[in-house]
Every structure is written in C-alpha cells, then in structure tokens.
C-alpha positions in Angstrom: 10.6 1.7 -17.8 9.7 0.1 -14.7 12.6 0.0 -11.8 14.0 -2.6 -9.9 14.4 -1.8 -6.4 15.1 -4.2 -3.2 12.4 -6.7 -1.7 10.9 -7.7 -5.4 9.2 -11.1 -4.6 10.3 -14.0 -7.0 8.6 -17.3 -7.9 10.6 -18.9 -4.7 8.5 -16.0 -2.8 5.1 -16.6 -4.6 5.6 -20.2 -2.8 6.4 -19.3 0.0 3.3 -16.6 0.2 1.1 -19.6 -0.5 2.5 -21.5 2.1 2.4 -18.9 4.6 -1.1 -18.3 3.6 -2.4 -21.6 3.4 -1.5 -22.1 7.1 -3.0 -19.0 8.2 -6.3 -20.4 6.2 -6.4 -24.0 7.3 -5.3 -22.4 10.9 -8.8 -20.5 11.2 -10.9 -22.8 9.5 -9.9 -26.0 10.3 -13.3 -27.8 10.4 -12.7 -27.1 5.9 -9.5 -27.9 5.9 -10.1 -31.3 3.8 -12.2 -29.3 1.5 -9.4 -26.5 0.9 -6.7 -28.7 0.5 -8.4 -31.1 -1.6 -9.3 -27.9 -3.5 -5.6 -27.0 -4.3 -4.6 -30.3 -4.9 -6.9 -30.6 -8.0 -6.3 -26.9 -8.8 -2.4 -27.7 -8.9 -3.0 -30.8 -11.2 -5.7 -28.9 -13.7 -5.0 -26.8 -16.2 -8.7 -26.6 -16.5 -9.6 -22.7 -15.8 -13.5 -23.9 -15.0 -11.4 -25.3 -11.7 -10.4 -22.1 -10.6 -13.6 -20.1 -11.1 -15.7 -22.5 -8.9 -12.9 -22.9 -6.3 -13.3 -18.8 -6.4 -17.0 -19.3 -6.2 -17.2 -21.8 -3.3 -14.7 -20.4 -1.3 -16.5 -17.2 0.3 -19.6 -20.6 0.7 -17.4 -22.4 2.7 -14.9 -20.4 4.5 -17.3 -17.1 5.2 -16.0 -14.2 4.8 -14.5 -13.4 8.0 -11.6 -10.9 9.1 -8.2 -12.9 8.2 -7.1 -13.3 12.2 -3.0 -12.7 12.5 -0.6 -12.8 15.3 2.3 -10.4 15.4 4.4 -13.3 14.8 2.0 -14.2 11.1 3.2 -10.6 10.6 6.4 -10.8 11.0 6.4 -13.7 8.4 4.9 -11.7 6.4 7.3 -8.9 6.3 10.7 -11.1 6.6 8.9 -13.0 3.6 8.6 -9.4 1.2 9.6 -6.4 3.5 6.1 -4.2 3.6 3.7 -6.7 3.2 1.0 -6.2 5.6 -2.0 -8.5 5.1 -3.0 -6.8 8.3 -6.8 -6.0 6.8 -7.3 -9.3 4.3 -9.7 -11.5 5.4 -10.1 -15.6 5.2 -11.6 -15.5 1.8 -9.6 -13.8 -0.2 -6.3 -15.2 1.3 -7.8 -18.4 0.4 -8.5 -17.0 -2.9 -5.1 -16.0 -3.6 -3.7 -18.7 -2.5 -5.7 -20.8 -5.0 -4.9 -17.8 -7.8 -0.4 -18.9 -7.0 -1.9 -22.7 -7.1 -3.4 -22.6 -11.0 -1.4 -22.9 -13.2 -3.3 -22.9 -16.6 -2.5 -22.6 -20.7 -3.0 -18.8 -20.5 -0.4 -16.1 -19.6 -1.7 -15.1 -16.6 -2.0 -11.8 -17.6 -5.2 -12.8 -19.7 -6.3 -14.6 -16.8 -6.4 -11.5 -14.6 -7.7 -9.2 -16.7 -10.4 -11.5 -17.6 -11.1 -12.1 -13.3 -10.6 -8.1 -12.7 -13.0 -7.1 -15.7 -16.0 -9.3 -14.1 -15.4 -8.7 -10.3 -17.2 -7.0 -8.2 -15.5 -4.5 -5.7 -14.7 -6.7 -2.8 -13.5 -9.4 -5.5 -11.1 -6.6 -6.8 -9.8 -6.1 -3.6 -9.0 -9.2 -3.0 -6.8 -9.4 -6.0 -5.1 -6.2 -6.1 -4.2 -6.9 -2.3 -2.0 -9.9 -4.3 -0.4 -8.3 -7.2 3.2 -8.5 -5.4 2.8 -12.8 -5.7 1.7 -13.0 -9.4 3.9 -14.4 -12.2 5.0 -12.1 -14.4 4.2 -8.7 -12.5 5.1 -6.3 -15.4 2.7 -7.6 -17.7 -0.2 -6.3 -14.9 0.3 -3.0 -15.8 -2.8 -1.8 -17.5 -5.3 -3.8 -14.9 -3.0 -2.0 -12.5 -3.9 1.2 -14.1 -7.3 0.5 -13.9 -7.4 0.0 -10.0 -5.7 3.7 -9.8 -8.1 5.6 -11.5 -10.9 3.5 -9.8 -13.3 6.0 -7.5 -13.8 3.4 -5.1 -11.1 4.3 -2.3 -10.9 0.3 -1.0 -10.1 -0.4 -4.2 -7.5 2.0 -4.9 -6.2 1.5 -1.1 -5.6 -2.6 -1.9 -3.6 -1.8 -4.9 -1.0 0.9 -2.3 -1.8 0.2 1.2 0.2 -2.7 3.0 0.8 -3.7 -1.2 4.9 -3.5 -1.9 3.9 -4.1 -5.6 4.2 0.2 -6.0 7.6 0.4 -4.7 9.1 -2.3 -6.4 7.3 -2.3 -10.0 6.1 1.0 -10.4 8.0 3.6 -12.3 8.4 7.4 -11.4 5.6 8.9 -13.2 3.1 6.2 -11.7 4.4 6.5 -8.1 3.9 10.0 -8.5 0.5 10.2 -9.5 -0.4 7.2 -7.1 0.8 9.6 -4.2 -1.1 12.8 -5.2 -4.6 11.1 -6.1 -3.7 9.2 -2.4 -3.9 13.3 -0.7 -6.7 14.3 -3.2 -8.4 11.6 -2.4 -8.1 11.8 1.7 -6.4 8.0 2.3 -3.1 7.7 3.8 0.4 7.6 3.3 1.7 6.1 5.9 0.7 3.0 4.7 2.3 3.4 1.3 5.1 0.8 1.4 8.4 2.4 0.6 6.9 6.3 1.3 10.4 7.7 2.4 12.3 5.1 -0.2 11.0 6.4 -3.2 10.7 9.7 -2.5 12.0 11.9 -5.4 12.5 15.6 -5.7 9.8 15.6 -8.8 7.1 14.7 -6.3 8.6 17.5 -3.7 8.0 19.8 -6.2 4.1 18.7 -7.4 3.0 18.3 -4.1 4.5 21.6 -3.2 2.5 22.7 -6.2 -1.0 21.1 -4.6 -0.6 23.0 -1.5 -0.2 25.7 -3.3 -3.4 25.4 -5.0 -5.2 24.4 -2.2 -4.3 27.3 -0.3 -5.1 29.5 -3.5 -8.7 28.0 -2.8 -9.6 28.5 0.7 -9.1 24.7 1.1 -7.1 22.7 3.8 -4.0 20.7 3.0 -3.6 17.6 4.2 -0.5 17.4 7.0 0.8 14.4 5.6 1.4 16.5 2.5 4.8 17.4 4.2 6.5 14.2 4.7 7.5 14.1 1.0 8.4 17.6 0.8 10.8 17.8 4.0 13.8 16.6 2.2 13.6 18.4 -0.4 12.6 21.3 1.5 16.1 23.3 0.7 16.2 22.7 -3.0 12.7 24.1 -3.8 12.9 27.2 -1.5 9.8 25.7 0.3 10.5 27.3 3.6 7.5 30.4 3.6 4.9 26.8 2.8 6.0 25.3 5.8 6.2 28.4 7.5 2.4 28.5 6.7 1.9 25.3 7.8 3.4 25.5 11.4 0.8 28.4 11.8 -1.8 26.1 11.5 -3.6 23.8 13.4 -1.5 21.6 16.2 -1.6 18.8 12.9 0.0 20.9 10.8 2.3 22.5 12.8 3.8 18.8 13.8 3.7 17.5 10.4 5.8 20.8 9.1 8.0 20.2 11.8 8.4 16.6 11.4 9.7 18.0 8.2 11.6 20.7 8.6 13.4 18.0 10.4 14.2 15.9 8.1 16.3 17.8 6.5 19.4 20.1 8.1 19.7 23.8 7.5 20.1 26.5 9.4 17.0 28.1 7.9 15.2 24.4 8.8 16.6 24.8 12.3 15.2 28.1 13.0 11.5 28.0 11.6 11.4 24.6 14.0 13.2 26.8 16.7 10.1 28.9 16.7 7.9 26.2 17.5 9.7 25.3 21.2 6.5 22.3 22.0 6.8 21.1 18.3 10.5 20.6 18.1 9.9 19.1 22.6 7.6 16.5 20.6 10.0 15.4 17.8 12.7 15.9 19.6 12.2 13.9 22.6 11.0 11.0 19.3 7.4 10.9 21.3 6.1 11.8 17.3 6.9 10.1 14.4 5.7 9.6 10.8 4.7 6.4 11.6 2.3 7.6 14.9 1.4 10.6 13.6 -1.9 9.7 12.2 -2.5 9.6 16.5 -1.6 13.1 16.8 -3.5 13.9 14.0 -7.0 12.7 14.7 -6.9 15.4 18.0 
C-alpha cells in the first residue's frame, strides 16, 4: 500500500512543471524556440505515438546535450511547485523531453507508454525518464518500472530516482523506502540528496541500518558515516549507544556523524557520550556542521 505524504504532485502541478521546463529550455536554446514550441503544439494535438518518438529523437540533435542552466530563482520556483524537487543536475535535452512527455496525451495509459520507453532506453534516456517521475500521470501504475530502476546496477540511473526527486518520498511504501536507503549506502550513494530522508525515517530502517553496520564491522569493513543520520532518532529505543561509541572512536567523519546522531536524541546517555568528544560537540553546538553540509567535512 502506498503512503500519501504532503508535497505529492497533482495534475495541476504537472501543467506548471511543463511551463517551467519550457521556460528554461527556450531561454537556453533561443535559436530553436520556434521549432520547440511548434513541436510541443503538435504533440498536444496528436495522439499518434510516432509523433512523440520523433520528437524525443530530434530533441538532442536540435538542442544539444548541455547541462540545464538554472538560476537560484529557478531552483526556488521548482521547490515552490513541488517541495524537494531539484532539477539542478538535469540536461537541456532531458528537460525538453520531459516537457514533451507531459504534453503528449495518447490513446494508451501513460504507464504502458512509459514501460515501452524504459524497455528501449539507453542509460542516458533512462536517467531522463526517471527524473520526471513526480509529474507523470497515474504514478502508482509506474511501480514495476520504478522497481527496475532501483535494481539497476548503474548508479546514475538509481540516483535519478532517489536524488532530488520527490517521487520516492511521496509514493514509496515503507519496505521500498527502506530498501532504497539501504541500497544507497551499499553502492556508496549519498543520503543527503534523498528527498524526505528525515521525514520518512522510521524505527525499522534504523534497525536495519544498525544491523548492516554490525555486519560491516564484523567483516572488517568501514561503515559509511551518513548511516548514523537514520539511526540517530532511534538511538535510545534501539540501545545503539555502543555502536555510536565505536563510531566516535573512528575517523573525523565518523566522529562528526556519530555526534550529529547523538545530538538528535536528548537523553543523558547521548549527552554524556557526545560530551566525551568536546571538539565535535562544539562544532555541532555552534551550528558549523550539520547533515546539510556534512559531506564537506566527510571529504576531509
């Protein structure tokens, strides 16, 4: 069963997303404005999927494959439309293709069309298709194709679903969400860009990740420091103080992450353990380090 959370895209926001994407594409590829707008008009009036496939094939040749150039105001507009949506890493042709998909209304359910597109797409096309998930119609019907993307051995495809994309936050059930976070850690993908990483945190995920950390340590392998972000709120309930004490004795990044986790729970044990690392506690208390900028310290 899918959970419904605040921020889920609606049909109205899909239309607004199309308008935003078109604005950004036209601004960056002004020389192709006439072609692009005419092609979208044709998509809107045609129910022939051949028209859509022709458009999707022409876009990179017409517009190129440069990164989408966005201003801070553009990112603010994206977030205002759908909290958490970040098109920061999108490409120009990707934005145009998604605008076309949102404009086209064919005779088949969108899920059937999407399945065909995913089946024949190369890696770059898959990234584009998955980045638009939050705005497609009937999102629940896309579950099978989304599952295939999550299982992909291509990290960039996986991250197209989980980074800067509100779809998992808004549509994943507890099991799929927890599996997604665990896989992100397993493949070395950052947790911070996952939309709703704190909002969707849950005790079952914390338990799974604590077990995962124990398995890594038992095998003599390092534990990704970001893991403790999801354990922190449940430290007391899980009795995870010993694990965090071990992390506090690790690298500077591990100490910072363990300290941040301990700061998420206000118990005597947490305060005592955090106080045992005064430099780390000071960084956290003064607001110099938090989960939002932790990756800068992690690289040190």
